[in-house]
LUMSE-892563 format. One record per atom (N, C-alpha, C, O, CB): residue number from 1; residue in three letters; atom name; x, y, z. Coordinates in steps of 0.1 Angstrom, whole numbers, m for minus. Glycine has a CB too. Example, Ala and Ser with C-alpha at 12.3 -4.5 7.8 and 13.67 -1.06 7.14 Angstrom:
<pts>
[1 'ALA' 'N' [132 m57 78]]
[1 'ALA' 'CA' [123 m45 78]]
[1 'ALA' 'C' [132 m33 78]]
[1 'ALA' 'O' [142 m33 85]]
[1 'ALA' 'CB' [113 m45 90]]
[2 'SER' 'N' [128 m22 71]]
[2 'SER' 'CA' [137 m11 71]]
[2 'SER' 'C' [129 0 79]]
[2 'SER' 'O' [134 11 80]]
[2 'SER' 'CB' [141 m6 57]]
</pts>
This chain:
<pts>
[1 'MET' 'N' [m288 132 11]]
[1 'MET' 'CA' [m287 118 9]]
[1 'MET' 'C' [m281 120 m3]]
[1 'MET' 'O' [m281 109 m7]]
[1 'MET' 'CB' [m298 109 9]]
[2 'ALA' 'N' [m277 128 m11]]
[2 'ALA' 'CA' [m264 125 m23]]
[2 'ALA' 'C' [m249 127 m7]]
[2 'ALA' 'O' [m241 117 m7]]
[2 'ALA' 'CB' [m264 145 m42]]
[3 'THR' 'N' [m249 134 m1]]
[3 'THR' 'CA' [m237 130 4]]
[3 'THR' 'C' [m231 118 13]]
[3 'THR' 'O' [m220 114 15]]
[3 'THR' 'CB' [m236 140 9]]
[4 'ARG' 'N' [m246 113 20]]
[4 'ARG' 'CA' [m242 103 26]]
[4 'ARG' 'C' [m239 89 15]]
[4 'ARG' 'O' [m231 80 18]]
[4 'ARG' 'CB' [m253 101 37]]
[5 'LEU' 'N' [m245 90 4]]
[5 'LEU' 'CA' [m241 79 m7]]
[5 'LEU' 'C' [m226 82 m10]]
[5 'LEU' 'O' [m217 73 m11]]
[5 'LEU' 'CB' [m250 82 m23]]
[6 'ASN' 'N' [m224 97 m11]]
[6 'ASN' 'CA' [m210 94 m15]]
[6 'ASN' 'C' [m201 94 m7]]
[6 'ASN' 'O' [m190 95 m13]]
[6 'ASN' 'CB' [m206 101 m22]]
[7 'GLU' 'N' [m200 92 6]]
[7 'GLU' 'CA' [m196 91 20]]
[7 'GLU' 'C' [m196 73 16]]
[7 'GLU' 'O' [m185 68 13]]
[7 'GLU' 'CB' [m209 98 33]]
[8 'LEU' 'N' [m206 67 17]]
[8 'LEU' 'CA' [m204 53 14]]
[8 'LEU' 'C' [m198 50 4]]
[8 'LEU' 'O' [m190 41 6]]
[8 'LEU' 'CB' [m213 47 15]]
[9 'LEU' 'N' [m198 53 m6]]
[9 'LEU' 'CA' [m190 50 m19]]
[9 'LEU' 'C' [m175 56 m19]]
[9 'LEU' 'O' [m166 51 m26]]
[9 'LEU' 'CB' [m198 58 m32]]
[10 'ARG' 'N' [m173 66 m9]]
[10 'ARG' 'CA' [m158 66 m7]]
[10 'ARG' 'C' [m154 59 1]]
[10 'ARG' 'O' [m142 57 m1]]
[10 'ARG' 'CB' [m154 75 m4]]
[11 'ARG' 'N' [m159 52 14]]
[11 'ARG' 'CA' [m157 45 23]]
[11 'ARG' 'C' [m155 29 17]]
[11 'ARG' 'O' [m147 20 21]]
[11 'ARG' 'CB' [m167 49 34]]
[12 'CYS' 'N' [m164 27 6]]
[12 'CYS' 'CA' [m164 15 2]]
[12 'CYS' 'C' [m151 12 m9]]
[12 'CYS' 'O' [m145 1 m9]]
[12 'CYS' 'CB' [m178 13 m3]]
[13 'TRP' 'N' [m147 24 m18]]
[13 'TRP' 'CA' [m137 24 m24]]
[13 'TRP' 'C' [m121 23 m14]]
[13 'TRP' 'O' [m111 19 m19]]
[13 'TRP' 'CB' [m141 37 m32]]
[14 'LYS' 'N' [m122 27 m4]]
[14 'LYS' 'CA' [m112 28 5]]
[14 'LYS' 'C' [m112 11 11]]
[14 'LYS' 'O' [m103 3 12]]
[14 'LYS' 'CB' [m115 43 18]]
[15 'LEU' 'N' [m121 9 13]]
[15 'LEU' 'CA' [m121 m8 18]]
[15 'LEU' 'C' [m117 m17 7]]
[15 'LEU' 'O' [m112 m28 10]]
[15 'LEU' 'CB' [m136 m14 23]]
[16 'VAL' 'N' [m118 m14 m6]]
[16 'VAL' 'CA' [m116 m18 m19]]
[16 'VAL' 'C' [m102 m20 m21]]
[16 'VAL' 'O' [m96 m31 m24]]
[16 'VAL' 'CB' [m121 m10 m28]]
[17 'ARG' 'N' [m95 m7 m20]]
[17 'ARG' 'CA' [m82 m4 m23]]
[17 'ARG' 'C' [m73 m10 m13]]
[17 'ARG' 'O' [m62 m16 m16]]
[17 'ARG' 'CB' [m80 10 m24]]
[18 'GLU' 'N' [m76 m9 m2]]
[18 'GLU' 'CA' [m69 m15 9]]
[18 'GLU' 'C' [m67 m29 10]]
[18 'GLU' 'O' [m57 m34 16]]
[18 'GLU' 'CB' [m75 m12 21]]
[19 'LEU' 'N' [m78 m38 3]]
[19 'LEU' 'CA' [m81 m51 3]]
[19 'LEU' 'C' [m70 m57 m10]]
[19 'LEU' 'O' [m65 m68 m9]]
[19 'LEU' 'CB' [m98 m54 1]]
[20 'SER' 'N' [m69 m50 m18]]
[20 'SER' 'CA' [m65 m53 m29]]
[20 'SER' 'C' [m49 m51 m28]]
[20 'SER' 'O' [m42 m60 m34]]
[20 'SER' 'CB' [m72 m46 m38]]
[21 'GLY' 'N' [m42 m39 m19]]
[21 'GLY' 'CA' [m31 m37 m17]]
[21 'GLY' 'C' [m28 m26 m25]]
[21 'GLY' 'O' [m16 m23 m27]]
[21 'GLY' 'CB' [m26 m46 m18]]
[22 'ASP' 'N' [m39 m16 m30]]
[22 'ASP' 'CA' [m35 m9 m43]]
[22 'ASP' 'C' [m35 2 m30]]
[22 'ASP' 'O' [m41 12 m34]]
[22 'ASP' 'CB' [m47 m7 m60]]
[23 'ASP' 'N' [m31 3 m22]]
[23 'ASP' 'CA' [m29 17 m11]]
[23 'ASP' 'C' [m15 13 m2]]
[23 'ASP' 'O' [m13 18 9]]
[23 'ASP' 'CB' [m46 20 2]]
[24 'ALA' 'N' [m8 4 m9]]
[24 'ALA' 'CA' [2 1 m1]]
[24 'ALA' 'C' [13 8 m1]]
[24 'ALA' 'O' [21 4 7]]
[24 'ALA' 'CB' [3 m9 m2]]
[25 'TYR' 'N' [16 19 m11]]
[25 'TYR' 'CA' [25 31 m11]]
[25 'TYR' 'C' [20 39 1]]
[25 'TYR' 'O' [26 39 12]]
[25 'TYR' 'CB' [25 40 m25]]
[26 'GLU' 'N' [8 44 m2]]
[26 'GLU' 'CA' [5 53 10]]
[26 'GLU' 'C' [8 49 23]]
[26 'GLU' 'O' [14 57 31]]
[26 'GLU' 'CB' [m9 56 10]]
[27 'ARG' 'N' [4 38 27]]
[27 'ARG' 'CA' [5 32 39]]
[27 'ARG' 'C' [20 29 46]]
[27 'ARG' 'O' [24 28 58]]
[27 'ARG' 'CB' [m3 21 37]]
[28 'TYR' 'N' [28 28 32]]
[28 'TYR' 'CA' [43 30 34]]
[28 'TYR' 'C' [46 45 41]]
[28 'TYR' 'O' [51 49 51]]
[28 'TYR' 'CB' [51 28 18]]
[29 'LEU' 'N' [41 51 32]]
[29 'LEU' 'CA' [50 68 32]]
[29 'LEU' 'C' [42 68 49]]
[29 'LEU' 'O' [50 72 57]]
[29 'LEU' 'CB' [43 85 14]]
[30 'LEU' 'N' [31 66 53]]
[30 'LEU' 'CA' [28 74 70]]
[30 'LEU' 'C' [38 62 77]]
[30 'LEU' 'O' [45 66 86]]
[30 'LEU' 'CB' [6 73 77]]
[31 'HIS' 'N' [38 51 74]]
[31 'HIS' 'CA' [50 44 85]]
[31 'HIS' 'C' [64 50 84]]
[31 'HIS' 'O' [70 52 94]]
[31 'HIS' 'CB' [54 28 81]]
[32 'HIS' 'N' [67 53 74]]
[32 'HIS' 'CA' [79 58 73]]
[32 'HIS' 'C' [83 74 79]]
[32 'HIS' 'O' [94 79 82]]
[32 'HIS' 'CB' [81 56 58]]
[33 'ALA' 'N' [71 81 78]]
[33 'ALA' 'CA' [70 92 85]]
[33 'ALA' 'C' [72 93 98]]
[33 'ALA' 'O' [78 102 104]]
[33 'ALA' 'CB' [62 96 83]]
[34 'ALA' 'N' [63 78 105]]
[34 'ALA' 'CA' [60 77 116]]
[34 'ALA' 'C' [73 74 125]]
[34 'ALA' 'O' [78 79 135]]
[34 'ALA' 'CB' [50 68 115]]
[35 'CYS' 'N' [79 61 115]]
[35 'CYS' 'CA' [89 53 123]]
[35 'CYS' 'C' [102 57 116]]
[35 'CYS' 'O' [113 53 121]]
[35 'CYS' 'CB' [87 36 123]]
[36 'HIS' 'N' [102 63 108]]
[36 'HIS' 'CA' [115 64 102]]
[36 'HIS' 'C' [119 80 96]]
[36 'HIS' 'O' [126 83 87]]
[36 'HIS' 'CB' [114 53 89]]
[37 'ALA' 'N' [113 86 102]]
[37 'ALA' 'CA' [115 102 93]]
[37 'ALA' 'C' [127 109 90]]
[37 'ALA' 'O' [127 118 82]]
[37 'ALA' 'CB' [109 114 102]]
[38 'GLU' 'N' [140 103 99]]
[38 'GLU' 'CA' [154 107 96]]
[38 'GLU' 'C' [158 104 80]]
[38 'GLU' 'O' [165 112 73]]
[38 'GLU' 'CB' [165 97 107]]
[39 'ALA' 'N' [152 93 75]]
[39 'ALA' 'CA' [154 88 61]]
[39 'ALA' 'C' [144 95 55]]
[39 'ALA' 'O' [135 101 60]]
[39 'ALA' 'CB' [152 73 59]]
[40 'GLU' 'N' [150 93 39]]
[40 'GLU' 'CA' [144 95 27]]
[40 'GLU' 'C' [135 84 22]]
[40 'GLU' 'O' [140 74 20]]
[40 'GLU' 'CB' [153 98 18]]
[41 'PRO' 'N' [121 86 20]]
[41 'PRO' 'CA' [112 71 16]]
[41 'PRO' 'C' [118 68 1]]
[41 'PRO' 'O' [125 73 m8]]
[41 'PRO' 'CB' [91 75 14]]
[42 'LEU' 'N' [112 56 4]]
[42 'LEU' 'CA' [119 53 m16]]
[42 'LEU' 'C' [109 59 m23]]
[42 'LEU' 'O' [98 63 m18]]
[42 'LEU' 'CB' [120 34 m23]]
[43 'SER' 'N' [114 59 m35]]
[43 'SER' 'CA' [103 63 m46]]
[43 'SER' 'C' [90 51 m51]]
[43 'SER' 'O' [93 39 m52]]
[43 'SER' 'CB' [112 67 m59]]
[44 'ARG' 'N' [81 54 m52]]
[44 'ARG' 'CA' [66 47 m54]]
[44 'ARG' 'C' [76 36 m65]]
[44 'ARG' 'O' [82 27 m58]]
[44 'ARG' 'CB' [48 59 m63]]
[45 'ALA' 'N' [79 37 m80]]
[45 'ALA' 'CA' [88 28 m85]]
[45 'ALA' 'C' [95 18 m76]]
[45 'ALA' 'O' [91 7 m74]]
[45 'ALA' 'CB' [97 36 m91]]
[46 'LYS' 'N' [107 22 m72]]
[46 'LYS' 'CA' [114 17 m63]]
[46 'LYS' 'C' [106 9 m51]]
[46 'LYS' 'O' [107 m3 m52]]
[46 'LYS' 'CB' [120 28 m59]]
[47 'TYR' 'N' [100 13 m43]]
[47 'TYR' 'CA' [92 5 m31]]
[47 'TYR' 'C' [86 m4 m41]]
[47 'TYR' 'O' [93 m15 m41]]
[47 'TYR' 'CB' [79 14 m20]]
[48 'PHE' 'N' [74 m5 m54]]
[48 'PHE' 'CA' [68 m16 m59]]
[48 'PHE' 'C' [82 m25 m66]]
[48 'PHE' 'O' [83 m37 m63]]
[48 'PHE' 'CB' [57 m10 m71]]
[49 'ARG' 'N' [89 m19 m72]]
[49 'ARG' 'CA' [101 m30 m74]]
[49 'ARG' 'C' [105 m38 m62]]
[49 'ARG' 'O' [101 m50 m64]]
[49 'ARG' 'CB' [113 m24 m78]]
[50 'GLN' 'N' [110 m36 m52]]
[50 'GLN' 'CA' [114 m42 m38]]
[50 'GLN' 'C' [104 m51 m36]]
[50 'GLN' 'O' [107 m63 m34]]
[50 'GLN' 'CB' [115 m32 m25]]
[51 'ARG' 'N' [91 m49 m36]]
[51 'ARG' 'CA' [80 m60 m31]]
[51 'ARG' 'C' [78 m69 m40]]
[51 'ARG' 'O' [74 m80 m37]]
[51 'ARG' 'CB' [65 m54 m28]]
[52 'GLU' 'N' [82 m66 m52]]
[52 'GLU' 'CA' [81 m77 m64]]
[52 'GLU' 'C' [91 m88 m63]]
[52 'GLU' 'O' [90 m101 m64]]
[52 'GLU' 'CB' [83 m70 m79]]
[53 'GLN' 'N' [103 m80 m58]]
[53 'GLN' 'CA' [116 m90 m57]]
[53 'GLN' 'C' [112 m98 m43]]
[53 'GLN' 'O' [112 m110 m42]]
[53 'GLN' 'CB' [132 m81 m56]]
[54 'ALA' 'N' [110 m91 m35]]
[54 'ALA' 'CA' [108 m100 m20]]
[54 'ALA' 'C' [96 m110 m24]]
[54 'ALA' 'O' [98 m121 m19]]
[54 'ALA' 'CB' [103 m87 m4]]
[55 'LYS' 'N' [87 m110 m29]]
[55 'LYS' 'CA' [74 m117 m35]]
[55 'LYS' 'C' [83 m127 m40]]
[55 'LYS' 'O' [86 m135 m31]]
[55 'LYS' 'CB' [63 m109 m48]]
[56 'TRP' 'N' [89 m129 m53]]
[56 'TRP' 'CA' [94 m138 m63]]
[56 'TRP' 'C' [107 m144 m62]]
[56 'TRP' 'O' [110 m154 m68]]
[56 'TRP' 'CB' [94 m132 m73]]
[57 'GLU' 'N' [117 m137 m53]]
[57 'GLU' 'CA' [130 m139 m53]]
[57 'GLU' 'C' [135 m154 m48]]
[57 'GLU' 'O' [125 m157 m42]]
[57 'GLU' 'CB' [136 m129 m46]]
[58 'GLY' 'N' [143 m163 m47]]
[58 'GLY' 'CA' [144 m176 m44]]
[58 'GLY' 'C' [134 m185 m45]]
[58 'GLY' 'O' [123 m182 m49]]
[58 'GLY' 'CB' [147 m176 m35]]
[59 'ILE' 'N' [137 m194 m42]]
[59 'ILE' 'CA' [127 m210 m42]]
[59 'ILE' 'C' [114 m207 m35]]
[59 'ILE' 'O' [112 m200 m25]]
[59 'ILE' 'CB' [135 m224 m32]]
[60 'ARG' 'N' [105 m214 m42]]
[60 'ARG' 'CA' [91 m208 m38]]
[60 'ARG' 'C' [81 m221 m38]]
[60 'ARG' 'O' [71 m220 m44]]
[60 'ARG' 'CB' [86 m195 m49]]
[61 'ARG' 'N' [85 m231 m31]]
[61 'ARG' 'CA' [76 m242 m30]]
[61 'ARG' 'C' [71 m250 m20]]
[61 'ARG' 'O' [78 m252 m10]]
[61 'ARG' 'CB' [81 m249 m36]]
[62 'CYS' 'N' [63 m254 m20]]
[62 'CYS' 'CA' [61 m263 m4]]
[62 'CYS' 'C' [66 m273 1]]
[62 'CYS' 'O' [63 m275 13]]
[62 'CYS' 'CB' [50 m269 m3]]
[63 'CYS' 'N' [78 m283 m5]]
[63 'CYS' 'CA' [83 m292 0]]
[63 'CYS' 'C' [99 m291 0]]
[63 'CYS' 'O' [106 m300 5]]
[63 'CYS' 'CB' [76 m303 m6]]
</pts>
């Protein structure tokens, strides 16, 4: 019973991380290894800095 509960909690935690974007760097590393193995991946700090710049740089308005 305890192992089933642990597995359920682990899956729920994985889903929460996925929905919140908390696992974005891990997903980036998997993609990078699969598609760009010849190049070195970004560091965690540089990856998040780059994401923030892409998100907030430039004019953002509806009209």
